[in-house]
N, C-alpha and C positions, 0 to 999 in steps of 0.2 A: 619499559619501551626499548630495552637494550637489544632485543632480538630483531628490532626493525632496522638496525644499522648494518650496512654491508661490511664484510670482513676485509675486502680489498677493492680498490678502484676498478681493476680489470674485471673482477668477478661481478661487481655491481653493474658495470657497463654491459657485460654479456647477458646478465639476467634481464636487464632493461630492454635490450635488443630482442631477446626472446619474447618478453611480454608484449612489446609493440607488434611483433610479428603475429602473435596469437590474437591480440585484440583487433588487428586489421584483417584477420581471416574471417570471411563470410562463407558459410556452407553453401555449396552449389545445390539449388533446388530444382534443377531441370529434371523433369520426370518423363521426358518424351521417350527415353530409351530404357528398357529393362535389361540389365546385364547381371550375370552371376557374380556373387561376392568372392573376391580373392583375398588370401591372407595379406594383411598389411595395407589393403586398399579399401576405399569407400565403395559402397554398392549402389546400383541402380535400385529400382523398386522390386522387392521380393515379398513373398507372402509367408507370414509366420503365425502359428497358433497363438492365441491370446495368452494361454497358460505359460508360454515360453518367454513372455515379456513381463519383467518385474518392476514394480513401482518402488524401488528402494532409494533412489536419489542419493546414492553414496557420494556423488560428485558435489553435492550442495552442503556447505557448512550447516550443521544441524539436521541434515537429512530430510528437509521439508521441500516440497515442490515450489517452484517459483510462483505459481498461482495458488491462492489460498481458498477461494470460495467459488462454488458453482451452484446456482439456483437449481435444485433438483427437478422442480416442475418444468422449468424452461429447458433443462437438459433432456428430460424425457420427451417433451414435445418436439424438440429439434431432432432427436434421434428417430422418433417414429414417423415424423412428417418429412424428413429430409434424408437422413442416412439410410433408413430401411428401404425406401423405394429407389434411391439414387446411388447408394454406396458411399464409401469414403473416397473423396477425390484427392485429398492431400495426404500422402503417406506420413506415418509417424516416424520420428527420428529415434533410433536406438543405438546402443553400443554393446559389444560383447561383454558379458559378465566377467569372464576370465578365460585364459587359454585352456584351462582344464575343463571348462564347460562350453564347448564351441557352439552348442545349439541353444544356449540360454542368453537372454539379452536384457539390458536395463533400459527403461524408457528415459529418453532425454527430453523430448518435446512431443506434445500431442495427448496430454492427459484427458482433455475434454473429449477428444475423438475416441480414446480408449474406453472411457466410461459410457460414452454414447453408443459404442458398439455392443455393450452389454445389454442396453435397453433394446437396440435394434436387432440383437441376436446375429451379429456379423462376426464370423470367425472362419478362417484366419484373417489377419489384418495386413494391409499393405504397409511396408516399412522401408526405410533406407537405413543401412547399417554403416556407422562411422566408427573408425578406430581413434576416438578422441581420448585425450587425457582428461583429468578432472577439470582443469581450467578451461580447456577447449569446450568440454561438454557443458559446463555451466554458462559459459559465454554464449553458446549456441542456444541453450534453453532460454536464457534471458532475452536474447535478440528475437527469438520466435514469439515471445509473449509481450515484450515491452511496448510495442506500437499498437496493441489492441486497445479499443475504445474504453473498455471497462477495467483496464489495469489500474489498480488503486494506488494512491500515494504511499500507503504503507507497503504494498508489494514492491513499488519502485524503490522506496527507502531501503527495505531489507535486501532486495536484490543487488542494489548498488554497493551496500556495505559488505555483503558476502563476496562480491566480485573483488572489491578492494582488499578484503582480508586474504583472498587467494593470491592476489597480485603481490602483496607485501609479505606473504608467508607468515601471517599472524592471525590472531583471533579477531572476531567481529568487534569485541570490546576494545582491542588495541587499535583497530581501524578507526573507530569513533574517536578515541583519544588522540590519534594522529591528526584527524581533521580539525579538532578543536585546537590542537597545538599549532597547526599551520595558520589557522584563523587568528589566534592570539598573536602569533609572530608577525603577521601582516599588520595588524592594528598597532602593535607595539614598536616594531622596527622597520616597517615598510616592505614594499613588494620585492625589492632586490634580495633581501635576506630569505624570503620565501623561495625565490627562484634558486637560491644556493642550497636549499635544504636537500639532503641526500635522498629523500623519498618523494620529492615534489614531482619529478618526471613520471614516476609510477602513478601518482594521483592524476596527473594530467592525461596520461594514457587511458586510464579507466574512464574518466569523465568524457574524454573525446569519443570513446566507443559508445558510452551510454547516450550522449547527445541530449539536446533539449534543455539542459540545465548545467550551470557552472558549479564548481565546487563551492564557491562563495555562497551562491543561492541555495545550494544543498544544505549547507551548514545553517543558514538562516531560516529556511522554510521546511526542510525535511526532518532534520535532527530533532527539532522541538516535539515532533510527534511521539518520540520515545518517552516523553514526560506525561503522556496520557495514562489514565489508570491501567495498571498492569492486567487486571482481569478483562478489560476491554480488548487490549492488544492481544492477549492470549486467545480469547474467543475468536477474534478475526483470523489470527494465524492458524488456528486449528480448523478453520473453515466452518465454524458453527454459525457465524452471522456475517452479513455483508459489512464492508468497511464503512459505508455511509451511515448505516444504521448504528453501528458501534460508536461512531464519532458523535452522533446525536445523543446517545445515551450517556456519553462521557461528559455532557454538559451538566449533569446532576452532580452536585458537590458532595452530598451525604452518601458515604460508601454503602450503607445498608440498603437505602432506597435504590441506589444505582444498581447494585447487585440483584435486587429483587426484579427490577424492570428488565435487566439483561437476561435473567433466567426465563422470565415470561416471554420476552421477545423471541428467544431461541425455541422454547417449547411450543409456542403457538404460531411461530413464523409471522409475527406482526409486520405489517407493512411499514414503510418509512413514514407515511402520512400519519398512521396510528401512533407510531413512536413519538413523532413530533408533538402530537396532541397530548400524549401522556407526559412528556417532558415539560411542556408549557404549563400543564396543570400542577406538576410536582415542584417546579422551581418557584421560589418565593418571588413575588413581584418586585421589580427594581424601583417601582414608583412609590413615592411617599403617599400613604393613604390620606393623610390630612391635607396635603397639597392638592391631591386629586379632588377631594370633597370641596375644598375652598374654590378651586377653579370652576367646578361645576355649579356651585351655589352662586358665585359671582355672575357667571353667564346667565343663569336662570333669573337672578334679580334684575340684571340689566335688561333682559328681554321683557320682563313683566313690569318695569318701572312706569311706563305710560299708563297702564291700567291701575296701578297702585296710586298714582297721582290723582286719579279721578275719584278715589274714595278716601275722604278725610280720615276715617277711622283707620284704614290700612296704612295710610301715609304716616299717621302718628305712631302706629305700631312699628313701622319700618324705621322711623327716626329714632325710636327708643332702642331698638336693637343695634342700630349703628352707633349710638352713644355708648352702649355697653362694650362694643368691639373697640372703640376708640379708647375707652378707659382701660380696657384690658391691655392694649398695646402700650399705653403710657406707663403702666406699672412694670413693664419688662425692660 
């Protein structure tokens, strides 16, 4: 964790000030005016061929988009029923690939609209061009997606960790380690020592931007998701299966059975209801089968007791069985 410490107080304070400025920055989304793009400035709405927009996500640690999964049937239906007749109302956000390729752009936000345009055969695409650095671009991408209804807990977890890793200029693994370090410090030494930690202001700045959850809650409710089976997390992150479906399959403890169901769910696009049904059938019952039978037999015996009492032969047989049970219990 040595690289997480600042080399000087003045340098640390300046980097923190820069970070807070970036995290407080919100992209202007006013699309009422279309203006030409000028070097060093953000543009209004312009139209760019889809082939000039690249889904490289170089600003994201790991090179993955913020959103992991799109239901292809829903995407196609939305594209044909909405985009094709009505067009794309909200421009995509892009940034220049490099100064040497002035007409090539990297997608920052709008991946669903990008893929929808392929189904709807819309080309060129409306975009706004921003000259963002990596942290600004990732922050904008995260902000554009974070408040969506179907933004999963895993996408939120990974997005927050990647933003924190950019903020502290470290790896995602080091960001995770830092959060656990801060949490242990608070429980061991109290809040004041946490406030004095050289990285705590950066953590606060990131979670203030993310909103909706404190760093303490994040450690307790989000980080444990990383302990889920890795094949499940990998499949979700690769966009092969929805997060809710993957989480349900993760309930199966036996690795081989879990992997088999995961593969089938992906290959056959099983519904969440069908997956829940399969998981219930595959998971061993948590109830003791003997106890279940005893409870059922007792209820049935009590319900039939009045009829048994009317028949001397059945009553005698019932008393004999009861004596055997009593004798069995006395031997234990």
